[in-house]
All heavy atoms as TSV, in Angstrom:
chain	resi	resn	atom	element	x	y	z
A	1	MET	N	N	92.999	91.586	91.274
A	1	MET	CA	C	91.701	92.335	91.538
A	1	MET	C	C	91.145	92.725	90.209
A	1	MET	O	O	91.791	93.079	89.279
A	1	MET	CB	C	91.987	93.506	92.394
A	1	MET	CG	C	92.264	93.121	93.876
A	1	MET	SD	S	92.353	94.527	94.976
A	1	MET	CE	C	94.087	94.897	94.880
A	2	GLU	N	N	89.779	92.741	90.194
A	2	GLU	CA	C	89.098	93.074	88.948
A	2	GLU	C	C	89.075	94.559	88.706
A	2	GLU	O	O	89.029	95.361	89.610
A	2	GLU	CB	C	87.631	92.593	89.003
A	2	GLU	CG	C	87.469	91.120	89.199
A	2	GLU	CD	C	87.222	90.776	90.702
A	2	GLU	OE1	O	86.987	91.653	91.484
A	2	GLU	OE2	O	87.305	89.546	90.974
A	3	LYS	N	N	89.103	94.918	87.405
A	3	LYS	CA	C	88.924	96.305	87.005
A	3	LYS	C	C	87.449	96.528	86.792
A	3	LYS	O	O	86.745	95.623	86.358
A	3	LYS	CB	C	89.755	96.555	85.740
A	3	LYS	CG	C	91.261	96.493	85.924
A	3	LYS	CD	C	91.993	96.713	84.663
A	3	LYS	CE	C	93.456	96.503	84.894
A	3	LYS	NZ	N	94.231	96.727	83.644
A	4	TRP	N	N	87.006	97.750	87.023
A	4	TRP	CA	C	85.613	98.114	86.838
A	4	TRP	C	C	85.529	99.332	85.912
A	4	TRP	O	O	86.268	100.232	85.963
A	4	TRP	CB	C	84.922	98.467	88.176
A	4	TRP	CG	C	84.757	97.132	88.977
A	4	TRP	CD1	C	85.706	96.545	89.717
A	4	TRP	CD2	C	83.586	96.418	89.130
A	4	TRP	NE1	N	85.222	95.404	90.309
A	4	TRP	CE2	C	83.918	95.306	89.970
A	4	TRP	CE3	C	82.266	96.559	88.639
A	4	TRP	CZ2	C	82.957	94.334	90.306
A	4	TRP	CZ3	C	81.394	95.575	88.960
A	4	TRP	CH2	C	81.709	94.480	89.800
A	5	GLU	N	N	84.504	99.258	84.980
A	5	GLU	CA	C	84.444	100.265	83.945
A	5	GLU	C	C	83.162	101.117	84.122
A	5	GLU	O	O	82.112	100.546	84.410
A	5	GLU	CB	C	84.440	99.692	82.515
A	5	GLU	CG	C	84.510	100.689	81.481
A	5	GLU	CD	C	84.789	100.112	80.075
A	5	GLU	OE1	O	85.214	98.935	80.046
A	5	GLU	OE2	O	84.594	100.824	79.105
A	6	CYS	N	N	83.279	102.398	83.944
A	6	CYS	CA	C	82.150	103.351	84.002
A	6	CYS	C	C	81.592	103.414	82.567
A	6	CYS	O	O	82.350	103.265	81.584
A	6	CYS	CB	C	82.679	104.705	84.420
A	6	CYS	SG	S	81.359	105.966	84.497
A	7	PRO	N	N	80.295	103.690	82.387
A	7	PRO	CA	C	79.757	103.870	81.078
A	7	PRO	C	C	80.472	104.978	80.212
A	7	PRO	O	O	80.475	104.893	79.016
A	7	PRO	CB	C	78.267	104.278	81.295
A	7	PRO	CG	C	77.998	103.629	82.625
A	7	PRO	CD	C	79.272	103.692	83.431
A	8	CYS	N	N	81.155	105.887	80.894
A	8	CYS	CA	C	81.843	106.959	80.177
A	8	CYS	C	C	83.147	106.460	79.579
A	8	CYS	O	O	83.805	107.150	78.800
A	8	CYS	CB	C	82.077	108.167	81.056
A	8	CYS	SG	S	83.395	108.087	82.234
A	9	GLY	N	N	83.638	105.308	80.029
A	9	GLY	CA	C	84.871	104.683	79.556
A	9	GLY	C	C	86.022	104.715	80.581
A	9	GLY	O	O	87.003	104.083	80.358
A	10	TYR	N	N	85.817	105.396	81.651
A	10	TYR	CA	C	86.828	105.395	82.724
A	10	TYR	C	C	86.928	104.003	83.305
A	10	TYR	O	O	85.895	103.385	83.573
A	10	TYR	CB	C	86.487	106.401	83.861
A	10	TYR	CG	C	87.375	106.274	85.079
A	10	TYR	CD1	C	88.627	106.816	85.145
A	10	TYR	CD2	C	86.898	105.626	86.169
A	10	TYR	CE1	C	89.402	106.692	86.268
A	10	TYR	CE2	C	87.638	105.493	87.325
A	10	TYR	CZ	C	88.920	106.082	87.320
A	10	TYR	OH	O	89.724	105.907	88.432
A	11	VAL	N	N	88.122	103.492	83.529
A	11	VAL	CA	C	88.317	102.189	84.111
A	11	VAL	C	C	88.961	102.349	85.517
A	11	VAL	O	O	90.105	102.914	85.585
A	11	VAL	CB	C	89.138	101.264	83.264
A	11	VAL	CG1	C	89.444	99.954	83.924
A	11	VAL	CG2	C	88.500	101.060	81.909
A	12	TYR	N	N	88.343	101.862	86.550
A	12	TYR	CA	C	88.933	101.889	87.848
A	12	TYR	C	C	89.818	100.616	88.000
A	12	TYR	O	O	89.353	99.473	87.902
A	12	TYR	CB	C	87.877	101.876	88.995
A	12	TYR	CG	C	88.568	101.759	90.428
A	12	TYR	CD1	C	89.141	102.880	90.868
A	12	TYR	CD2	C	88.582	100.577	91.044
A	12	TYR	CE1	C	89.859	102.804	92.121
A	12	TYR	CE2	C	89.295	100.467	92.256
A	12	TYR	CZ	C	89.928	101.577	92.771
A	12	TYR	OH	O	90.596	101.504	93.979
A	13	ASP	N	N	91.107	100.868	88.188
A	13	ASP	CA	C	92.038	99.793	88.287
A	13	ASP	C	C	92.505	99.782	89.753
A	13	ASP	O	O	93.229	100.710	90.195
A	13	ASP	CB	C	93.271	100.025	87.381
A	13	ASP	CG	C	94.321	98.901	87.446
A	13	ASP	OD1	O	94.275	98.113	88.330
A	13	ASP	OD2	O	95.199	98.934	86.557
A	14	PRO	N	N	92.210	98.727	90.502
A	14	PRO	CA	C	92.639	98.694	91.955
A	14	PRO	C	C	94.088	98.838	92.149
A	14	PRO	O	O	94.562	99.399	93.143
A	14	PRO	CB	C	92.168	97.328	92.394
A	14	PRO	CG	C	91.081	96.928	91.452
A	14	PRO	CD	C	91.453	97.574	90.145
A	15	ALA	N	N	94.911	98.377	91.209
A	15	ALA	CA	C	96.369	98.527	91.350
A	15	ALA	C	C	96.806	99.944	91.331
A	15	ALA	O	O	97.802	100.295	91.933
A	15	ALA	CB	C	97.105	97.779	90.218
A	16	GLU	N	N	95.998	100.795	90.671
A	16	GLU	CA	C	96.353	102.274	90.634
A	16	GLU	C	C	95.588	103.099	91.588
A	16	GLU	O	O	96.025	104.167	92.044
A	16	GLU	CB	C	96.133	102.804	89.225
A	16	GLU	CG	C	96.920	102.160	88.172
A	16	GLU	CD	C	96.601	102.637	86.761
A	16	GLU	OE1	O	95.878	103.622	86.626
A	16	GLU	OE2	O	97.154	102.009	85.789
A	17	GLY	N	N	94.395	102.604	92.049
A	17	GLY	CA	C	93.559	103.375	92.973
A	17	GLY	C	C	93.061	104.691	92.179
A	17	GLY	O	O	93.054	104.737	91.016
A	18	ASP	N	N	92.700	105.677	93.025
A	18	ASP	CA	C	92.305	106.955	92.518
A	18	ASP	C	C	92.934	107.949	93.425
A	18	ASP	O	O	92.244	108.621	94.183
A	18	ASP	CB	C	90.756	107.040	92.537
A	18	ASP	CG	C	90.275	108.379	91.985
A	18	ASP	OD1	O	90.990	109.125	91.412
A	18	ASP	OD2	O	89.041	108.630	92.147
A	19	VAL	N	N	94.227	108.038	93.322
A	19	VAL	CA	C	95.053	108.874	94.234
A	19	VAL	C	C	94.572	110.327	94.264
A	19	VAL	O	O	94.598	110.953	95.359
A	19	VAL	CB	C	96.546	108.776	93.847
A	19	VAL	CG1	C	97.412	109.633	94.808
A	19	VAL	CG2	C	97.021	107.323	93.953
A	20	ASP	N	N	94.174	110.861	93.132
A	20	ASP	CA	C	93.747	112.280	93.108
A	20	ASP	C	C	92.522	112.521	93.992
A	20	ASP	O	O	92.238	113.594	94.420
A	20	ASP	CB	C	93.438	112.732	91.699
A	20	ASP	CG	C	94.631	112.846	90.810
A	20	ASP	OD1	O	95.777	112.906	91.366
A	20	ASP	OD2	O	94.474	112.797	89.583
A	21	ASN	N	N	91.767	111.437	94.284
A	21	ASN	CA	C	90.561	111.549	95.074
A	21	ASN	C	C	90.730	110.778	96.411
A	21	ASN	O	O	89.706	110.390	97.042
A	21	ASN	CB	C	89.333	111.063	94.309
A	21	ASN	CG	C	89.042	112.036	93.160
A	21	ASN	OD1	O	88.674	113.213	93.420
A	21	ASN	ND2	N	89.192	111.557	91.991
A	22	GLY	N	N	91.936	110.477	96.828
A	22	GLY	CA	C	92.174	109.953	98.160
A	22	GLY	C	C	92.023	108.426	98.306
A	22	GLY	O	O	91.972	107.955	99.361
A	23	ILE	N	N	92.006	107.740	97.117
A	23	ILE	CA	C	91.917	106.273	97.121
A	23	ILE	C	C	93.251	105.679	96.843
A	23	ILE	O	O	93.873	105.882	95.754
A	23	ILE	CB	C	90.928	105.781	96.058
A	23	ILE	CG1	C	89.567	106.467	96.248
A	23	ILE	CG2	C	90.758	104.313	96.144
A	23	ILE	CD1	C	88.852	106.265	97.610
A	24	ASP	N	N	93.820	104.996	97.801
A	24	ASP	CA	C	95.131	104.422	97.739
A	24	ASP	C	C	95.245	103.264	96.706
A	24	ASP	O	O	94.226	102.493	96.565
A	24	ASP	CB	C	95.660	103.952	99.096
A	24	ASP	CG	C	95.868	105.045	100.113
A	24	ASP	OD1	O	96.215	106.131	99.657
A	24	ASP	OD2	O	95.676	104.766	101.263
A	25	PRO	N	N	96.337	103.084	96.044
A	25	PRO	CA	C	96.612	101.928	95.255
A	25	PRO	C	C	96.415	100.665	96.062
A	25	PRO	O	O	96.718	100.649	97.275
A	25	PRO	CB	C	98.016	102.059	94.772
A	25	PRO	CG	C	98.286	103.520	94.832
A	25	PRO	CD	C	97.565	104.035	95.986
A	26	GLY	N	N	95.802	99.639	95.436
A	26	GLY	CA	C	95.534	98.405	96.182
A	26	GLY	C	C	94.154	98.338	96.751
A	26	GLY	O	O	93.763	97.339	97.374
A	27	THR	N	N	93.308	99.417	96.614
A	27	THR	CA	C	91.935	99.390	97.135
A	27	THR	C	C	91.009	98.741	96.139
A	27	THR	O	O	90.850	99.192	95.005
A	27	THR	CB	C	91.486	100.862	97.371
A	27	THR	OG1	O	92.454	101.543	98.304
A	27	THR	CG2	C	90.080	100.905	97.956
A	28	ALA	N	N	90.418	97.605	96.616
A	28	ALA	CA	C	89.444	96.940	95.710
A	28	ALA	C	C	88.205	97.785	95.485
A	28	ALA	O	O	87.847	98.643	96.351
A	28	ALA	CB	C	89.000	95.629	96.467
A	29	PHE	N	N	87.542	97.590	94.327
A	29	PHE	CA	C	86.402	98.342	94.019
A	29	PHE	C	C	85.328	98.226	95.119
A	29	PHE	O	O	84.694	99.236	95.482
A	29	PHE	CB	C	85.784	97.834	92.644
A	29	PHE	CG	C	84.689	98.711	92.126
A	29	PHE	CD1	C	84.914	99.919	91.531
A	29	PHE	CD2	C	83.335	98.296	92.336
A	29	PHE	CE1	C	83.898	100.684	91.069
A	29	PHE	CE2	C	82.344	99.089	91.846
A	29	PHE	CZ	C	82.516	100.244	91.226
A	30	LYS	N	N	85.129	96.994	95.679
A	30	LYS	CA	C	84.094	96.811	96.628
A	30	LYS	C	C	84.435	97.547	97.959
A	30	LYS	O	O	83.529	97.825	98.790
A	30	LYS	CB	C	83.952	95.346	96.956
A	30	LYS	CG	C	85.179	94.687	97.589
A	30	LYS	CD	C	84.861	93.208	97.939
A	30	LYS	CE	C	86.071	92.542	98.606
A	30	LYS	NZ	N	86.365	93.060	99.923
A	31	ASP	N	N	85.707	97.973	98.139
A	31	ASP	CA	C	86.133	98.692	99.314
A	31	ASP	C	C	86.147	100.203	99.197
A	31	ASP	O	O	86.486	100.902	100.153
A	31	ASP	CB	C	87.499	98.201	99.771
A	31	ASP	CG	C	87.552	96.744	100.216
A	31	ASP	OD1	O	86.482	96.241	100.704
A	31	ASP	OD2	O	88.569	96.088	100.046
A	32	LEU	N	N	85.719	100.656	98.018
A	32	LEU	CA	C	85.678	102.090	97.788
A	32	LEU	C	C	84.553	102.629	98.669
A	32	LEU	O	O	83.514	101.965	98.954
A	32	LEU	CB	C	85.367	102.439	96.308
A	32	LEU	CG	C	86.437	102.150	95.320
A	32	LEU	CD1	C	85.913	102.326	93.942
A	32	LEU	CD2	C	87.635	103.004	95.586
A	33	PRO	N	N	84.682	103.853	99.159
A	33	PRO	CA	C	83.595	104.476	99.974
A	33	PRO	C	C	82.285	104.494	99.169
A	33	PRO	O	O	82.290	104.669	97.965
A	33	PRO	CB	C	84.105	105.926	100.225
A	33	PRO	CG	C	85.592	105.860	100.038
A	33	PRO	CD	C	85.808	104.806	98.975
A	34	ALA	N	N	81.219	104.460	99.872
A	34	ALA	CA	C	79.825	104.475	99.227
A	34	ALA	C	C	79.629	105.704	98.459
A	34	ALA	O	O	78.895	105.712	97.420
A	34	ALA	CB	C	78.768	104.265	100.260
A	35	ASP	N	N	80.269	106.854	98.833
A	35	ASP	CA	C	80.052	108.127	98.141
A	35	ASP	C	C	81.053	108.393	97.024
A	35	ASP	O	O	81.052	109.460	96.463
A	35	ASP	CB	C	79.951	109.235	99.149
A	35	ASP	CG	C	81.292	109.439	99.956
A	35	ASP	OD1	O	82.190	108.532	99.851
A	35	ASP	OD2	O	81.341	110.421	100.623
A	36	TRP	N	N	81.958	107.388	96.743
A	36	TRP	CA	C	82.938	107.610	95.664
A	36	TRP	C	C	82.180	107.595	94.325
A	36	TRP	O	O	81.206	106.883	94.128
A	36	TRP	CB	C	83.940	106.455	95.707
A	36	TRP	CG	C	84.959	106.569	94.604
A	36	TRP	CD1	C	86.118	107.291	94.726
A	36	TRP	CD2	C	84.970	105.947	93.324
A	36	TRP	NE1	N	86.862	107.167	93.515
A	36	TRP	CE2	C	86.126	106.320	92.675
A	36	TRP	CE3	C	84.081	105.160	92.681
A	36	TRP	CZ2	C	86.450	105.984	91.395
A	36	TRP	CZ3	C	84.342	104.762	91.402
A	36	TRP	CH2	C	85.536	105.098	90.754
A	37	VAL	N	N	82.577	108.521	93.490
A	37	VAL	CA	C	82.018	108.639	92.144
A	37	VAL	C	C	83.103	108.658	91.108
A	37	VAL	O	O	84.261	108.880	91.412
A	37	VAL	CB	C	81.111	109.906	91.985
A	37	VAL	CG1	C	79.965	109.865	92.881
A	37	VAL	CG2	C	81.956	111.170	92.259
A	38	CYS	N	N	82.734	108.372	89.837
A	38	CYS	CA	C	83.720	108.424	88.753
A	38	CYS	C	C	84.309	109.763	88.690
A	38	CYS	O	O	83.654	110.841	88.684
A	38	CYS	CB	C	82.925	108.144	87.418
A	38	CYS	SG	S	83.991	108.316	85.962
A	39	PRO	N	N	85.642	109.805	88.617
A	39	PRO	CA	C	86.417	111.077	88.601
A	39	PRO	C	C	86.175	111.858	87.225
A	39	PRO	O	O	86.466	113.086	87.161
A	39	PRO	CB	C	87.826	110.731	88.806
A	39	PRO	CG	C	87.946	109.281	88.409
A	39	PRO	CD	C	86.641	108.699	88.723
A	40	ILE	N	N	85.660	111.209	86.230
A	40	ILE	CA	C	85.428	111.860	84.957
A	40	ILE	C	C	84.014	112.411	84.834
A	40	ILE	O	O	83.831	113.543	84.533
A	40	ILE	CB	C	85.664	110.808	83.799
A	40	ILE	CG1	C	87.061	110.170	83.863
A	40	ILE	CG2	C	85.488	111.554	82.414
A	40	ILE	CD1	C	88.190	111.146	83.737
A	41	CYS	N	N	83.018	111.519	85.026
A	41	CYS	CA	C	81.588	111.980	84.812
A	41	CYS	C	C	80.712	112.003	86.051
A	41	CYS	O	O	79.581	112.314	85.937
A	41	CYS	CB	C	81.020	111.066	83.789
A	41	CYS	SG	S	80.588	109.404	84.397
A	42	GLN	N	N	81.309	111.642	87.214
A	42	GLN	CA	C	80.581	111.648	88.474
A	42	GLN	C	C	79.514	110.562	88.595
A	42	GLN	O	O	78.644	110.680	89.487
A	42	GLN	CB	C	79.942	113.061	88.799
A	42	GLN	CG	C	80.881	114.241	88.602
A	42	GLN	CD	C	82.163	114.065	89.412
A	42	GLN	OE1	O	82.106	113.867	90.600
A	42	GLN	NE2	N	83.298	114.181	88.770
A	43	ALA	N	N	79.569	109.532	87.743
A	43	ALA	CA	C	78.673	108.401	87.903
A	43	ALA	C	C	78.925	107.684	89.243
A	43	ALA	O	O	80.025	107.662	89.757
A	43	ALA	CB	C	78.830	107.439	86.763
A	44	GLU	N	N	77.900	107.081	89.819
A	44	GLU	CA	C	77.996	106.386	91.095
A	44	GLU	C	C	78.535	104.998	90.864
A	44	GLU	O	O	78.500	104.466	89.794
A	44	GLU	CB	C	76.628	106.339	91.772
A	44	GLU	CG	C	76.184	107.821	92.109
A	44	GLU	CD	C	74.831	107.865	92.844
A	44	GLU	OE1	O	74.229	106.779	93.017
A	44	GLU	OE2	O	74.430	108.924	93.181
A	45	LYS	N	N	78.996	104.317	91.928
A	45	LYS	CA	C	79.513	102.993	91.870
A	45	LYS	C	C	78.610	102.052	91.192
A	45	LYS	O	O	79.042	101.166	90.513
A	45	LYS	CB	C	79.917	102.489	93.295
A	45	LYS	CG	C	81.167	103.078	93.843
A	45	LYS	CD	C	81.439	102.581	95.279
A	45	LYS	CE	C	81.568	101.106	95.381
A	45	LYS	NZ	N	81.860	100.617	96.708
A	46	GLU	N	N	77.337	102.144	91.495
A	46	GLU	CA	C	76.394	101.210	90.931
A	46	GLU	C	C	76.201	101.226	89.432
A	46	GLU	O	O	75.686	100.342	88.823
A	46	GLU	CB	C	75.014	101.403	91.651
A	46	GLU	CG	C	74.420	102.791	91.314
A	46	GLU	CD	C	73.354	103.189	92.284
A	46	GLU	OE1	O	73.405	102.893	93.475
A	46	GLU	OE2	O	72.409	103.951	91.846
A	47	ASP	N	N	76.751	102.288	88.841
A	47	ASP	CA	C	76.693	102.379	87.335
A	47	ASP	C	C	77.860	101.641	86.681
A	47	ASP	O	O	77.866	101.489	85.468
A	47	ASP	CB	C	76.735	103.893	86.950
A	47	ASP	CG	C	75.516	104.664	87.447
A	47	ASP	OD1	O	74.377	104.037	87.467
A	47	ASP	OD2	O	75.627	105.825	87.769
A	48	PHE	N	N	78.882	101.270	87.448
A	48	PHE	CA	C	80.043	100.611	86.899
A	48	PHE	C	C	79.727	99.141	86.638
A	48	PHE	O	O	78.872	98.548	87.313
A	48	PHE	CB	C	81.211	100.715	87.933
A	48	PHE	CG	C	81.949	102.025	87.910
A	48	PHE	CD1	C	81.319	103.141	88.281
A	48	PHE	CD2	C	83.263	102.048	87.482
A	48	PHE	CE1	C	82.011	104.406	88.291
A	48	PHE	CE2	C	83.959	103.267	87.449
A	48	PHE	CZ	C	83.342	104.448	87.855
A	49	PHE	N	N	80.473	98.537	85.759
A	49	PHE	CA	C	80.392	97.136	85.439
A	49	PHE	C	C	81.775	96.536	85.392
A	49	PHE	O	O	82.727	97.235	85.116
A	49	PHE	CB	C	79.579	96.904	84.127
A	49	PHE	CG	C	80.148	97.622	82.921
A	49	PHE	CD1	C	81.077	97.049	82.095
A	49	PHE	CD2	C	79.719	98.955	82.681
A	49	PHE	CE1	C	81.601	97.733	81.028
A	49	PHE	CE2	C	80.244	99.604	81.543
A	49	PHE	CZ	C	81.175	99.048	80.718
A	50	GLU	N	N	81.810	95.232	85.614
A	50	GLU	CA	C	83.150	94.569	85.580
A	50	GLU	C	C	83.747	94.626	84.214
A	50	GLU	O	O	83.105	94.240	83.236
A	50	GLU	CB	C	83.026	93.167	86.067
A	50	GLU	CG	C	84.337	92.545	86.479
A	50	GLU	CD	C	84.188	91.245	87.224
A	50	GLU	OE1	O	83.075	90.956	87.690
A	50	GLU	OE2	O	85.195	90.553	87.358
A	51	ALA	N	N	84.956	95.119	84.065
A	51	ALA	CA	C	85.642	95.242	82.771
A	51	ALA	C	C	86.182	93.835	82.381
A	51	ALA	O	O	86.508	93.033	83.215
A	51	ALA	CB	C	86.780	96.230	82.882
A	52	ASP	N	N	86.319	93.668	81.054
A	52	ASP	CA	C	86.813	92.383	80.531
A	52	ASP	C	C	88.348	92.293	80.740
A	52	ASP	O	O	89.012	93.249	80.743
A	52	ASP	CB	C	86.521	92.251	79.058
A	52	ASP	CG	C	85.008	92.118	78.832
A	52	ASP	OD1	O	84.340	91.592	79.693
A	52	ASP	OD2	O	84.608	92.556	77.788
């Protein structure tokens, strides 16, 4: 699964999820809830880009 990066530098890794915010490991970026935001800067999903 692809990793996605926020402009602030946070990288969403599907293998790790975002457990602190209720996102289980193994959750693909496309499957994140529409209201999920970056846990660092609160940027919305649409601000993320595919990480290299």
